[in-house]
PQR file with spaces between the fields and no chain letter, atoms N, CA, C, O and H, PARSE charges and radii, in Angstrom:
ATOM       1  N    MET     1     112.942  -48.381   28.907 -0.4000 1.5000
ATOM       2  CA   MET     1     112.487  -47.497   29.394 -0.0000 2.0000
ATOM       3  C    MET     1     112.531  -47.604   30.921  0.5500 1.7000
ATOM       4  O    MET     1     111.846  -48.476   31.455 -0.5500 1.4000
ATOM       5  N    LYS     2     113.370  -46.694   31.748 -0.4000 1.5000
ATOM       6  CA   LYS     2     113.540  -46.827   32.984 -0.0000 2.0000
ATOM       7  C    LYS     2     112.535  -46.572   34.048  0.5500 1.7000
ATOM       8  O    LYS     2     111.847  -45.552   34.008 -0.5500 1.4000
ATOM       9  H    LYS     2     113.927  -45.986   31.314  0.4000 1.0000
ATOM      10  N    THR     3     112.440  -47.280   34.815 -0.4000 1.5000
ATOM      11  CA   THR     3     111.349  -47.161   36.014 -0.0000 2.0000
ATOM      12  C    THR     3     112.020  -46.350   37.093  0.5500 1.7000
ATOM      13  O    THR     3     113.094  -46.637   37.622 -0.5500 1.4000
ATOM      14  H    THR     3     112.999  -48.109   34.848  0.4000 1.0000
ATOM      15  N    LYS     4     111.025  -44.975   37.444 -0.4000 1.5000
ATOM      16  CA   LYS     4     111.525  -44.425   38.507 -0.0000 2.0000
ATOM      17  C    LYS     4     111.043  -44.922   39.945  0.5500 1.7000
ATOM      18  O    LYS     4     109.834  -45.136   40.037 -0.5500 1.4000
ATOM      19  H    LYS     4     110.152  -44.742   37.014  0.4000 1.0000
ATOM      20  N    THR     5     111.763  -45.117   40.987 -0.4000 1.5000
ATOM      21  CA   THR     5     111.781  -45.813   42.288 -0.0000 2.0000
ATOM      22  C    THR     5     111.599  -44.342   43.262  0.5500 1.7000
ATOM      23  O    THR     5     112.379  -43.422   43.014 -0.5500 1.4000
ATOM      24  H    THR     5     112.744  -44.943   40.912  0.4000 1.0000
ATOM      25  N    LYS     6     110.702  -44.182   44.209 -0.4000 1.5000
ATOM      26  CA   LYS     6     110.496  -43.275   44.945 -0.0000 2.0000
ATOM      27  C    LYS     6     111.249  -43.457   46.205  0.5500 1.7000
ATOM      28  O    LYS     6     111.233  -44.545   46.781 -0.5500 1.4000
ATOM      29  H    LYS     6     110.069  -44.929   44.410  0.4000 1.0000
ATOM      30  N    ALA     7     111.896  -42.460   46.652 -0.4000 1.5000
ATOM      31  CA   ALA     7     112.477  -42.519   47.876 -0.0000 2.0000
ATOM      32  C    ALA     7     111.272  -42.536   48.757  0.5500 1.7000
ATOM      33  O    ALA     7     110.152  -42.162   48.408 -0.5500 1.4000
ATOM      34  H    ALA     7     111.910  -41.576   46.184  0.4000 1.0000
ATOM      35  N    PRO     8     111.692  -43.131   50.251 -0.5600 1.5000
ATOM      36  CA   PRO     8     110.771  -43.252   51.337  0.2800 2.0000
ATOM      37  C    PRO     8     110.386  -41.860   51.777  0.5500 1.7000
ATOM      38  O    PRO     8     111.119  -40.871   51.763 -0.5500 1.4000
ATOM      39  N    ARG     9     108.950  -41.940   52.225 -0.4000 1.5000
ATOM      40  CA   ARG     9     108.603  -40.735   52.820 -0.0000 2.0000
ATOM      41  C    ARG     9     109.380  -40.330   54.193  0.5500 1.7000
ATOM      42  O    ARG     9     109.494  -41.200   55.056 -0.5500 1.4000
ATOM      43  H    ARG     9     108.355  -42.744   52.236  0.4000 1.0000
ATOM      44  N    ARG    10     109.827  -39.248   54.379 -0.4000 1.5000
ATOM      45  CA   ARG    10     110.091  -38.811   55.833 -0.0000 2.0000
ATOM      46  C    ARG    10     108.796  -38.489   56.901  0.5500 1.7000
ATOM      47  O    ARG    10     107.854  -37.783   56.542 -0.5500 1.4000
ATOM      48  H    ARG    10     109.734  -38.541   53.678  0.4000 1.0000
ATOM      49  N    ALA    11     108.864  -39.024   58.090 -0.4000 1.5000
ATOM      50  CA   ALA    11     107.988  -38.861   58.878 -0.0000 2.0000
ATOM      51  C    ALA    11     108.227  -37.511   59.856  0.5500 1.7000
ATOM      52  O    ALA    11     109.348  -37.412   60.354 -0.5500 1.4000
ATOM      53  H    ALA    11     109.629  -39.598   58.381  0.4000 1.0000
ATOM      54  N    ARG    12     107.374  -36.610   60.118 -0.4000 1.5000
ATOM      55  CA   ARG    12     107.640  -35.603   60.973 -0.0000 2.0000
ATOM      56  C    ARG    12     107.536  -35.842   62.303  0.5500 1.7000
ATOM      57  O    ARG    12     106.631  -36.585   62.682 -0.5500 1.4000
ATOM      58  H    ARG    12     106.463  -36.690   59.713  0.4000 1.0000
ATOM      59  N    THR    13     108.283  -35.360   63.088 -0.4000 1.5000
ATOM      60  CA   THR    13     108.304  -35.672   64.417 -0.0000 2.0000
ATOM      61  C    THR    13     107.729  -34.569   65.425  0.5500 1.7000
ATOM      62  O    THR    13     108.069  -33.409   65.191 -0.5500 1.4000
ATOM      63  H    THR    13     109.019  -34.756   62.780  0.4000 1.0000
ATOM      64  N    ARG    14     107.041  -34.764   66.328 -0.4000 1.5000
ATOM      65  CA   ARG    14     106.339  -33.864   67.111 -0.0000 2.0000
ATOM      66  C    ARG    14     107.597  -33.056   67.872  0.5500 1.7000
ATOM      67  O    ARG    14     107.647  -31.830   67.770 -0.5500 1.4000
ATOM      68  H    ARG    14     106.764  -35.706   66.519  0.4000 1.0000
ATOM      69  N    SER    15     108.467  -33.685   68.531 -0.4000 1.5000
ATOM      70  CA   SER    15     109.175  -32.859   69.344 -0.0000 2.0000
ATOM      71  C    SER    15     110.192  -32.243   68.568  0.5500 1.7000
ATOM      72  O    SER    15     111.232  -31.985   69.172 -0.5500 1.4000
ATOM      73  H    SER    15     108.426  -34.681   68.613  0.4000 1.0000
ATOM      74  N    GLY    16     110.111  -31.889   67.112 -0.4000 1.5000
ATOM      75  CA   GLY    16     110.876  -31.207   66.223 -0.0000 2.0000
ATOM      76  C    GLY    16     112.344  -31.858   66.178  0.5500 1.7000
ATOM      77  O    GLY    16     113.329  -31.131   66.046 -0.5500 1.4000
ATOM      78  H    GLY    16     109.266  -32.099   66.621  0.4000 1.0000
ATOM      79  N    GLY    17     112.451  -33.180   66.287 -0.4000 1.5000
ATOM      80  CA   GLY    17     113.756  -33.871   66.239 -0.0000 2.0000
ATOM      81  C    GLY    17     114.022  -33.896   64.564  0.5500 1.7000
ATOM      82  O    GLY    17     113.467  -33.168   63.741 -0.5500 1.4000
ATOM      83  H    GLY    17     111.651  -33.771   66.394  0.4000 1.0000
ATOM      84  N    LYS    18     115.056  -34.965   64.295 -0.4000 1.5000
ATOM      85  CA   LYS    18     115.228  -35.192   63.325 -0.0000 2.0000
ATOM      86  C    LYS    18     114.078  -36.305   62.524  0.5500 1.7000
ATOM      87  O    LYS    18     113.427  -37.108   63.192 -0.5500 1.4000
ATOM      88  H    LYS    18     115.507  -35.556   64.964  0.4000 1.0000
ATOM      89  N    ALA    19     113.986  -36.234   61.410 -0.4000 1.5000
ATOM      90  CA   ALA    19     112.886  -37.046   60.772 -0.0000 2.0000
ATOM      91  C    ALA    19     113.284  -38.254   60.412  0.5500 1.7000
ATOM      92  O    ALA    19     114.354  -38.382   59.817 -0.5500 1.4000
ATOM      93  H    ALA    19     114.516  -35.582   60.867  0.4000 1.0000
ATOM      94  N    THR    20     112.366  -39.506   60.760 -0.4000 1.5000
ATOM      95  CA   THR    20     112.789  -41.095   60.498 -0.0000 2.0000
ATOM      96  C    THR    20     112.106  -41.251   59.186  0.5500 1.7000
ATOM      97  O    THR    20     111.119  -40.601   58.843 -0.5500 1.4000
ATOM      98  H    THR    20     111.497  -39.402   61.243  0.4000 1.0000
ATOM      99  N    THR    21     112.729  -42.198   58.450 -0.4000 1.5000
ATOM     100  CA   THR    21     112.070  -42.919   57.354 -0.0000 2.0000
ATOM     101  C    THR    21     110.583  -43.866   58.137  0.5500 1.7000
ATOM     102  O    THR    21     110.668  -44.652   59.081 -0.5500 1.4000
ATOM     103  H    THR    21     113.532  -42.726   58.728  0.4000 1.0000
ATOM     104  N    ALA    22     109.533  -43.537   57.516 -0.4000 1.5000
ATOM     105  CA   ALA    22     108.267  -44.134   57.573 -0.0000 2.0000
ATOM     106  C    ALA    22     107.879  -45.098   56.768  0.5500 1.7000
ATOM     107  O    ALA    22     106.678  -45.086   56.500 -0.5500 1.4000
ATOM     108  H    ALA    22     109.465  -42.899   56.749  0.4000 1.0000
ATOM     109  N    ALA    23     108.787  -46.279   56.100 -0.4000 1.5000
ATOM     110  CA   ALA    23     108.520  -47.220   55.502 -0.0000 2.0000
ATOM     111  C    ALA    23     107.868  -48.235   56.101  0.5500 1.7000
ATOM     112  O    ALA    23     108.455  -49.232   56.523 -0.5500 1.4000
ATOM     113  H    ALA    23     109.763  -46.288   56.318  0.4000 1.0000
ATOM     114  N    ALA    24     106.774  -48.079   56.171 -0.4000 1.5000
ATOM     115  CA   ALA    24     106.037  -49.565   56.899 -0.0000 2.0000
ATOM     116  C    ALA    24     106.049  -50.717   56.283  0.5500 1.7000
ATOM     117  O    ALA    24     105.922  -50.647   55.061 -0.5500 1.4000
ATOM     118  H    ALA    24     106.297  -47.270   55.828  0.4000 1.0000
ATOM     119  N    PRO    25     106.193  -52.057   56.878 -0.5600 1.5000
ATOM     120  CA   PRO    25     106.325  -53.417   56.024  0.2800 2.0000
ATOM     121  C    PRO    25     105.153  -53.304   55.128  0.5500 1.7000
ATOM     122  O    PRO    25     105.444  -53.511   53.949 -0.5500 1.4000
ATOM     123  N    ALA    26     103.775  -53.004   55.381 -0.4000 1.5000
ATOM     124  CA   ALA    26     102.369  -53.295   54.596 -0.0000 2.0000
ATOM     125  C    ALA    26     102.763  -52.371   53.374  0.5500 1.7000
ATOM     126  O    ALA    26     102.467  -52.705   52.226 -0.5500 1.4000
ATOM     127  H    ALA    26     103.539  -52.835   56.338  0.4000 1.0000
ATOM     128  N    GLN    27     103.485  -51.124   53.673 -0.4000 1.5000
ATOM     129  CA   GLN    27     103.629  -50.238   52.438 -0.0000 2.0000
ATOM     130  C    GLN    27     104.779  -50.726   51.584  0.5500 1.7000
ATOM     131  O    GLN    27     104.557  -50.654   50.375 -0.5500 1.4000
ATOM     132  H    GLN    27     103.726  -50.853   54.605  0.4000 1.0000
ATOM     133  N    THR    28     105.853  -51.163   51.911 -0.4000 1.5000
ATOM     134  CA   THR    28     106.631  -51.699   51.277 -0.0000 2.0000
ATOM     135  C    THR    28     106.278  -53.125   50.746  0.5500 1.7000
ATOM     136  O    THR    28     107.027  -53.594   49.889 -0.5500 1.4000
ATOM     137  H    THR    28     106.033  -51.221   52.892  0.4000 1.0000
ATOM     138  N    GLU    29     105.328  -53.776   51.124 -0.4000 1.5000
ATOM     139  CA   GLU    29     105.027  -55.036   50.618 -0.0000 2.0000
ATOM     140  C    GLU    29     104.203  -54.417   49.112  0.5500 1.7000
ATOM     141  O    GLU    29     104.474  -54.750   47.959 -0.5500 1.4000
ATOM     142  H    GLU    29     104.719  -53.395   51.820  0.4000 1.0000
ATOM     143  N    ARG    30     103.310  -53.588   49.493 -0.4000 1.5000
ATOM     144  CA   ARG    30     102.421  -53.269   48.208 -0.0000 2.0000
ATOM     145  C    ARG    30     103.319  -52.814   47.233  0.5500 1.7000
ATOM     146  O    ARG    30     103.330  -53.313   46.108 -0.5500 1.4000
ATOM     147  H    ARG    30     103.089  -53.317   50.430  0.4000 1.0000
ATOM     148  N    VAL    31     104.165  -51.795   47.611 -0.4000 1.5000
ATOM     149  CA   VAL    31     105.178  -51.248   46.525 -0.0000 2.0000
ATOM     150  C    VAL    31     105.868  -52.312   45.627  0.5500 1.7000
ATOM     151  O    VAL    31     105.998  -52.151   44.413 -0.5500 1.4000
ATOM     152  H    VAL    31     104.156  -51.389   48.525  0.4000 1.0000
ATOM     153  N    GLN    32     106.389  -53.629   46.431 -0.4000 1.5000
ATOM     154  CA   GLN    32     107.084  -54.457   45.712 -0.0000 2.0000
ATOM     155  C    GLN    32     105.862  -55.313   44.913  0.5500 1.7000
ATOM     156  O    GLN    32     106.194  -55.575   43.757 -0.5500 1.4000
ATOM     157  H    GLN    32     106.284  -53.760   47.416  0.4000 1.0000
ATOM     158  N    ARG    33     104.874  -55.674   45.189 -0.4000 1.5000
ATOM     159  CA   ARG    33     103.952  -56.267   44.450 -0.0000 2.0000
ATOM     160  C    ARG    33     103.571  -55.364   43.329  0.5500 1.7000
ATOM     161  O    ARG    33     103.692  -55.860   42.209 -0.5500 1.4000
ATOM     162  H    ARG    33     104.605  -55.461   46.128  0.4000 1.0000
ATOM     163  N    ARG    34     103.117  -54.084   43.405 -0.4000 1.5000
ATOM     164  CA   ARG    34     102.914  -53.379   42.625 -0.0000 2.0000
ATOM     165  C    ARG    34     103.993  -53.438   41.398  0.5500 1.7000
ATOM     166  O    ARG    34     103.599  -53.543   40.236 -0.5500 1.4000
ATOM     167  H    ARG    34     103.020  -53.681   44.314  0.4000 1.0000
ATOM     168  N    GLU    35     105.575  -53.354   41.780 -0.4000 1.5000
ATOM     169  CA   GLU    35     106.581  -53.305   40.719 -0.0000 2.0000
ATOM     170  C    GLU    35     106.508  -54.735   39.913  0.5500 1.7000
ATOM     171  O    GLU    35     106.869  -54.833   38.740 -0.5500 1.4000
ATOM     172  H    GLU    35     105.894  -53.269   42.724  0.4000 1.0000
ATOM     173  N    LEU    36     106.021  -55.775   40.647 -0.4000 1.5000
ATOM     174  CA   LEU    36     106.271  -57.226   40.143 -0.0000 2.0000
ATOM     175  C    LEU    36     105.146  -57.271   39.179  0.5500 1.7000
ATOM     176  O    LEU    36     105.354  -57.605   38.012 -0.5500 1.4000
ATOM     177  H    LEU    36     105.728  -55.695   41.599  0.4000 1.0000
ATOM     178  N    GLU    37     104.145  -57.000   39.541 -0.4000 1.5000
ATOM     179  CA   GLU    37     102.919  -56.982   38.696 -0.0000 2.0000
ATOM     180  C    GLU    37     103.327  -56.026   37.267  0.5500 1.7000
ATOM     181  O    GLU    37     102.922  -56.486   36.199 -0.5500 1.4000
ATOM     182  H    GLU    37     103.977  -56.729   40.488  0.4000 1.0000
ATOM     183  N    ARG    38     103.902  -55.068   37.241 -0.4000 1.5000
ATOM     184  CA   ARG    38     104.364  -54.335   36.069 -0.0000 2.0000
ATOM     185  C    ARG    38     105.204  -55.135   35.369  0.5500 1.7000
ATOM     186  O    ARG    38     105.065  -55.230   34.150 -0.5500 1.4000
ATOM     187  H    ARG    38     104.231  -54.695   38.108  0.4000 1.0000
ATOM     188  N    ALA    39     106.013  -55.696   35.919 -0.4000 1.5000
ATOM     189  CA   ALA    39     107.099  -56.482   35.484 -0.0000 2.0000
ATOM     190  C    ALA    39     106.563  -57.621   34.549  0.5500 1.7000
ATOM     191  O    ALA    39     106.725  -57.801   33.343 -0.5500 1.4000
ATOM     192  H    ALA    39     106.126  -55.619   36.909  0.4000 1.0000
ATOM     193  N    VAL    40     105.868  -58.335   35.502 -0.4000 1.5000
ATOM     194  CA   VAL    40     105.168  -59.600   34.893 -0.0000 2.0000
ATOM     195  C    VAL    40     103.668  -59.297   34.366  0.5500 1.7000
ATOM     196  O    VAL    40     102.750  -58.841   35.047 -0.5500 1.4000
ATOM     197  H    VAL    40     105.736  -58.189   36.482  0.4000 1.0000
ATOM     198  N    SER    41     103.630  -59.658   32.981 -0.4000 1.5000
ATOM     199  CA   SER    41     102.143  -59.621   32.322 -0.0000 2.0000
ATOM     200  C    SER    41     101.465  -60.965   32.652  0.5500 1.7000
ATOM     201  O    SER    41     102.010  -61.996   32.258 -0.5500 1.4000
ATOM     202  H    SER    41     104.376  -60.029   32.428  0.4000 1.0000
ATOM     203  N    LEU    42     100.332  -61.024   33.336 -0.4000 1.5000
ATOM     204  CA   LEU    42      99.354  -62.112   33.227 -0.0000 2.0000
ATOM     205  C    LEU    42      98.132  -61.867   32.486  0.5500 1.7000
ATOM     206  O    LEU    42      97.510  -60.813   32.352 -0.5500 1.4000
ATOM     207  H    LEU    42      99.888  -60.186   33.655  0.4000 1.0000
ATOM     208  N    THR    43      97.856  -63.239   31.943 -0.4000 1.5000
ATOM     209  CA   THR    43      96.589  -63.131   31.173 -0.0000 2.0000
ATOM     210  C    THR    43      95.401  -63.145   32.181  0.5500 1.7000
ATOM     211  O    THR    43      95.633  -63.268   33.384 -0.5500 1.4000
ATOM     212  H    THR    43      98.361  -64.095   32.051  0.4000 1.0000
ATOM     213  N    CYS    44      94.296  -63.036   31.769 -0.4000 1.5000
ATOM     214  CA   CYS    44      93.135  -63.012   32.607 -0.0000 2.0000
ATOM     215  C    CYS    44      92.815  -64.311   33.528  0.5500 1.7000
ATOM     216  O    CYS    44      92.462  -64.251   34.706 -0.5500 1.4000
ATOM     217  H    CYS    44      94.107  -62.935   30.792  0.4000 1.0000
ATOM     218  N    GLY    45      92.992  -65.423   32.818 -0.4000 1.5000
ATOM     219  CA   GLY    45      92.858  -66.828   33.390 -0.0000 2.0000
ATOM     220  C    GLY    45      93.988  -67.133   34.481  0.5500 1.7000
ATOM     221  O    GLY    45      93.735  -67.730   35.527 -0.5500 1.4000
ATOM     222  H    GLY    45      93.279  -65.471   31.861  0.4000 1.0000
ATOM     223  N    GLU    46      95.290  -66.654   34.126 -0.4000 1.5000
ATOM     224  CA   GLU    46      96.281  -66.781   35.262 -0.0000 2.0000
ATOM     225  C    GLU    46      96.063  -65.950   36.501  0.5500 1.7000
ATOM     226  O    GLU    46      96.304  -66.401   37.620 -0.5500 1.4000
ATOM     227  H    GLU    46      95.496  -66.169   33.276  0.4000 1.0000
ATOM     228  N    ARG    47      95.515  -64.497   36.252 -0.4000 1.5000
ATOM     229  CA   ARG    47      95.240  -63.766   37.449 -0.0000 2.0000
ATOM     230  C    ARG    47      94.063  -64.429   38.055  0.5500 1.7000
ATOM     231  O    ARG    47      94.166  -64.644   39.263 -0.5500 1.4000
ATOM     232  H    ARG    47      95.319  -64.131   35.342  0.4000 1.0000
ATOM     233  N    LEU    48      92.858  -64.834   37.420 -0.4000 1.5000
ATOM     234  CA   LEU    48      92.115  -65.583   38.066 -0.0000 2.0000
ATOM     235  C    LEU    48      92.432  -66.654   38.978  0.5500 1.7000
ATOM     236  O    LEU    48      91.991  -66.675   40.127 -0.5500 1.4000
ATOM     237  H    LEU    48      92.774  -64.660   36.439  0.4000 1.0000
ATOM     238  N    ARG    49      93.310  -67.694   38.417 -0.4000 1.5000
ATOM     239  CA   ARG    49      93.711  -68.807   38.890 -0.0000 2.0000
ATOM     240  C    ARG    49      94.643  -68.608   40.179  0.5500 1.7000
ATOM     241  O    ARG    49      94.648  -69.393   41.128 -0.5500 1.4000
ATOM     242  H    ARG    49      93.667  -67.677   37.484  0.4000 1.0000
ATOM     243  N    SER    50      95.392  -67.510   40.089 -0.4000 1.5000
ATOM     244  CA   SER    50      96.067  -67.002   41.198 -0.0000 2.0000
ATOM     245  C    SER    50      95.468  -66.480   42.513  0.5500 1.7000
ATOM     246  O    SER    50      95.838  -66.796   43.643 -0.5500 1.4000
ATOM     247  H    SER    50      95.388  -66.873   39.318  0.4000 1.0000
ATOM     248  N    LEU    51      94.418  -65.576   42.163 -0.4000 1.5000
ATOM     249  CA   LEU    51      93.493  -65.053   43.121 -0.0000 2.0000
ATOM     250  C    LEU    51      92.771  -66.399   43.755  0.5500 1.7000
ATOM     251  O    LEU    51      92.770  -66.561   44.975 -0.5500 1.4000
ATOM     252  H    LEU    51      94.117  -65.319   41.245  0.4000 1.0000
ATOM     253  N    TRP    52      92.226  -67.249   42.961 -0.4000 1.5000
ATOM     254  CA   TRP    52      91.490  -68.569   43.608 -0.0000 2.0000
ATOM     255  C    TRP    52      92.654  -69.170   44.502  0.5500 1.7000
ATOM     256  O    TRP    52      92.607  -69.383   45.714 -0.5500 1.4000
ATOM     257  H    TRP    52      92.227  -67.117   41.970  0.4000 1.0000
ATOM     258  N    TYR    53      93.462  -69.343   43.836 -0.4000 1.5000
ATOM     259  CA   TYR    53      94.691  -70.032   44.646 -0.0000 2.0000
ATOM     260  C    TYR    53      94.921  -69.419   46.339  0.5500 1.7000
ATOM     261  O    TYR    53      94.916  -70.085   47.375 -0.5500 1.4000
ATOM     262  H    TYR    53      93.500  -69.170   42.852  0.4000 1.0000
ATOM     263  N    ARG    54      95.105  -68.013   46.182 -0.4000 1.5000
ATOM     264  CA   ARG    54      95.330  -67.227   47.342 -0.0000 2.0000
ATOM     265  C    ARG    54      94.028  -67.470   48.165  0.5500 1.7000
ATOM     266  O    ARG    54      94.143  -67.748   49.359 -0.5500 1.4000
ATOM     267  H    ARG    54      95.110  -67.472   45.341  0.4000 1.0000
ATOM     268  N    LEU    55      92.841  -67.384   47.612 -0.4000 1.5000
ATOM     269  CA   LEU    55      91.421  -67.514   48.306 -0.0000 2.0000
ATOM     270  C    LEU    55      91.479  -68.758   49.204  0.5500 1.7000
ATOM     271  O    LEU    55      91.363  -68.741   50.430 -0.5500 1.4000
ATOM     272  H    LEU    55      92.748  -67.158   46.642  0.4000 1.0000
ATOM     273  N    ARG    56      91.680  -69.870   48.413 -0.4000 1.5000
ATOM     274  CA   ARG    56      91.787  -71.322   48.926 -0.0000 2.0000
ATOM     275  C    ARG    56      92.622  -71.332   49.995  0.5500 1.7000
ATOM     276  O    ARG    56      92.192  -71.880   51.010 -0.5500 1.4000
ATOM     277  H    ARG    56      91.774  -69.884   47.418  0.4000 1.0000
ATOM     278  N    LEU    57      93.793  -70.826   50.020 -0.4000 1.5000
ATOM     279  CA   LEU    57      94.868  -70.904   50.895 -0.0000 2.0000
ATOM     280  C    LEU    57      94.577  -70.280   52.074  0.5500 1.7000
ATOM     281  O    LEU    57      94.721  -70.880   53.139 -0.5500 1.4000
ATOM     282  H    LEU    57      94.143  -70.381   49.195  0.4000 1.0000
ATOM     283  N    THR    58      94.118  -68.956   52.014 -0.4000 1.5000
ATOM     284  CA   THR    58      93.545  -68.299   53.251 -0.0000 2.0000
ATOM     285  C    THR    58      92.613  -69.008   53.881  0.5500 1.7000
ATOM     286  O    THR    58      92.720  -69.055   55.106 -0.5500 1.4000
ATOM     287  H    THR    58      94.001  -68.468   51.149  0.4000 1.0000
ATOM     288  N    ILE    59      91.669  -69.610   53.348 -0.4000 1.5000
ATOM     289  CA   ILE    59      90.528  -70.159   53.665 -0.0000 2.0000
ATOM     290  C    ILE    59      90.999  -71.591   54.587  0.5500 1.7000
ATOM     291  O    ILE    59      90.481  -71.955   55.642 -0.5500 1.4000
ATOM     292  H    ILE    59      91.582  -69.572   52.353  0.4000 1.0000
ATOM     293  N    ALA    60      92.117  -72.258   53.859 -0.4000 1.5000
ATOM     294  CA   ALA    60      92.639  -73.389   54.562 -0.0000 2.0000
ATOM     295  C    ALA    60      93.387  -72.823   56.073  0.5500 1.7000
ATOM     296  O    ALA    60      93.293  -73.446   57.130 -0.5500 1.4000
ATOM     297  H    ALA    60      92.539  -71.962   53.002  0.4000 1.0000
ATOM     298  N    GLU    61      94.007  -71.740   55.935 -0.4000 1.5000
ATOM     299  CA   GLU    61      94.455  -71.319   57.146 -0.0000 2.0000
ATOM     300  C    GLU    61      93.351  -70.942   58.299  0.5500 1.7000
ATOM     301  O    GLU    61      93.399  -71.366   59.453 -0.5500 1.4000
ATOM     302  H    GLU    61      94.083  -71.234   55.076  0.4000 1.0000
ATOM     303  N    MET    62      92.582  -70.271   57.894 -0.4000 1.5000
ATOM     304  CA   MET    62      91.374  -69.886   58.719 -0.0000 2.0000
ATOM     305  C    MET    62      90.817  -71.310   59.212  0.5500 1.7000
ATOM     306  O    MET    62      90.575  -71.416   60.414 -0.5500 1.4000
ATOM     307  H    MET    62      92.543  -69.926   56.956  0.4000 1.0000
ATOM     308  N    ASN    63      90.612  -72.333   58.432 -0.4000 1.5000
ATOM     309  CA   ASN    63      90.103  -73.620   59.073 -0.0000 2.0000
ATOM     310  C    ASN    63      90.902  -74.517   60.114  0.5500 1.7000
ATOM     311  O    ASN    63      90.487  -75.261   61.003 -0.5500 1.4000
ATOM     312  H    ASN    63      90.809  -72.247   57.455  0.4000 1.0000
ATOM     313  N    TYR    64      92.373  -74.147   59.643 -0.4000 1.5000
ATOM     314  CA   TYR    64      93.329  -74.804   60.298 -0.0000 2.0000
ATOM     315  C    TYR    64      93.445  -74.201   61.855  0.5500 1.7000
ATOM     316  O    TYR    64      93.649  -74.856   62.878 -0.5500 1.4000
ATOM     317  H    TYR    64      92.710  -73.543   58.922  0.4000 1.0000
ATOM     318  N    ALA    65      93.278  -72.932   61.742 -0.4000 1.5000
ATOM     319  CA   ALA    65      93.300  -72.115   63.113 -0.0000 2.0000
ATOM     320  C    ALA    65      92.232  -72.369   64.019  0.5500 1.7000
ATOM     321  O    ALA    65      92.382  -72.562   65.226 -0.5500 1.4000
ATOM     322  H    ALA    65      93.113  -72.401   60.911  0.4000 1.0000
ATOM     323  N    THR    66      90.928  -72.363   63.281 -0.4000 1.5000
ATOM     324  CA   THR    66      89.696  -72.638   63.867 -0.0000 2.0000
ATOM     325  C    THR    66      89.843  -73.930   64.539  0.5500 1.7000
ATOM     326  O    THR    66      89.666  -73.984   65.756 -0.5500 1.4000
ATOM     327  H    THR    66      90.806  -72.206   62.301  0.4000 1.0000
ATOM     328  N    ARG    67      90.179  -75.077   63.805 -0.4000 1.5000
ATOM     329  CA   ARG    67      90.228  -76.285   64.332 -0.0000 2.0000
ATOM     330  C    ARG    67      91.158  -76.349   65.444  0.5500 1.7000
ATOM     331  O    ARG    67      90.787  -77.003   66.419 -0.5500 1.4000
ATOM     332  H    ARG    67      90.324  -75.034   62.816  0.4000 1.0000
ATOM     333  N    ARG    68      92.439  -75.724   65.486 -0.4000 1.5000
ATOM     334  CA   ARG    68      93.202  -75.757   66.344 -0.0000 2.0000
ATOM     335  C    ARG    68      92.953  -75.159   67.530  0.5500 1.7000
ATOM     336  O    ARG    68      93.402  -75.730   68.524 -0.5500 1.4000
ATOM     337  H    ARG    68      92.740  -75.193   64.694  0.4000 1.0000
ATOM     338  N    LEU    69      92.183  -73.874   67.717 -0.4000 1.5000
ATOM     339  CA   LEU    69      91.893  -73.283   68.629 -0.0000 2.0000
ATOM     340  C    LEU    69      90.518  -74.191   69.512  0.5500 1.7000
ATOM     341  O    LEU    69      90.324  -74.148   70.727 -0.5500 1.4000
ATOM     342  H    LEU    69      91.819  -73.411   66.910  0.4000 1.0000
ATOM     343  N    ALA    70      89.801  -74.877   68.620 -0.4000 1.5000
ATOM     344  CA   ALA    70      88.710  -75.856   69.144 -0.0000 2.0000
ATOM     345  C    ALA    70      89.513  -76.921   70.178  0.5500 1.7000
ATOM     346  O    ALA    70      89.179  -77.143   71.341 -0.5500 1.4000
ATOM     347  H    ALA    70      89.958  -74.912   67.633  0.4000 1.0000
ATOM     348  N    GLU    71      90.614  -77.501   69.492 -0.4000 1.5000
ATOM     349  CA   GLU    71      91.341  -78.275   70.269 -0.0000 2.0000
ATOM     350  C    GLU    71      91.849  -77.918   71.480  0.5500 1.7000
ATOM     351  O    GLU    71      91.652  -78.595   72.489 -0.5500 1.4000
ATOM     352  H    GLU    71      90.886  -77.320   68.547  0.4000 1.0000
ATOM     353  N    LEU    72      92.440  -76.985   71.469 -0.4000 1.5000
ATOM     354  CA   LEU    72      92.873  -75.988   72.657 -0.0000 2.0000
ATOM     355  C    LEU    72      92.322  -75.997   73.692  0.5500 1.7000
ATOM     356  O    LEU    72      92.784  -76.278   74.798 -0.5500 1.4000
ATOM     357  H    LEU    72      92.600  -76.436   70.649  0.4000 1.0000
ATOM     358  N    GLN    73      90.702  -75.512   73.239 -0.4000 1.5000
ATOM     359  CA   GLN    73      89.608  -75.177   74.265 -0.0000 2.0000
ATOM     360  C    GLN    73      89.273  -76.417   74.959  0.5500 1.7000
ATOM     361  O    GLN    73      89.119  -76.477   76.179 -0.5500 1.4000
ATOM     362  H    GLN    73      90.327  -75.284   72.340  0.4000 1.0000
ATOM     363  N    GLN    74      89.152  -77.507   74.080 -0.4000 1.5000
ATOM     364  CA   GLN    74      88.780  -78.656   74.769 -0.0000 2.0000
ATOM     365  C    GLN    74      89.502  -79.316   75.981  0.5500 1.7000
ATOM     366  O    GLN    74      88.933  -79.837   76.940 -0.5500 1.4000
ATOM     367  H    GLN    74      89.277  -77.459   73.089  0.4000 1.0000
ATOM     368  N    ARG    75      91.121  -79.190   75.746 -0.4000 1.5000
ATOM     369  CA   ARG    75      92.128  -79.381   76.740 -0.0000 2.0000
ATOM     370  C    ARG    75      91.967  -78.522   78.209  0.5500 1.7000
ATOM     371  O    ARG    75      92.455  -78.920   79.267 -0.5500 1.4000
ATOM     372  H    ARG    75      91.583  -78.767   74.966  0.4000 1.0000
ATOM     373  N    LEU    76      91.239  -77.354   78.067 -0.4000 1.5000
ATOM     374  CA   LEU    76      91.172  -76.847   79.320 -0.0000 2.0000
ATOM     375  C    LEU    76      90.255  -77.002   80.171  0.5500 1.7000
ATOM     376  O    LEU    76      89.050  -77.042   79.926 -0.5500 1.4000
ATOM     377  H    LEU    76      90.843  -77.031   77.207  0.4000 1.0000
ATOM     378  N    PRO    77      90.924  -77.126   81.517 -0.5600 1.5000
ATOM     379  CA   PRO    77      89.947  -77.579   82.605  0.2800 2.0000
ATOM     380  C    PRO    77      88.461  -76.458   82.871  0.5500 1.7000
ATOM     381  O    PRO    77      88.632  -75.241   82.810 -0.5500 1.4000
ATOM     382  N    PRO    78      87.383  -76.911   83.091 -0.5600 1.5000
ATOM     383  CA   PRO    78      86.087  -76.116   83.101  0.2800 2.0000
ATOM     384  C    PRO    78      86.078  -75.079   84.375  0.5500 1.7000
ATOM     385  O    PRO    78      85.111  -74.340   84.563 -0.5500 1.4000
């Protein structure tokens, strides 16, 4: 079964000039993720484990950023 790939949408310009492609990086990332999810079938446990890992990674990054910001603020003169 062939999968159809959509062509990027064309953005209309106000000045009436040529249209440019409006493929935003976030939109492209979502499309790629959707295609990958279709290609790879995960069990419920695997999907839950993957989401849990991403959540823990996000929290760890937030904790690091908060700790680093506090360190930098302590070094600033009053």
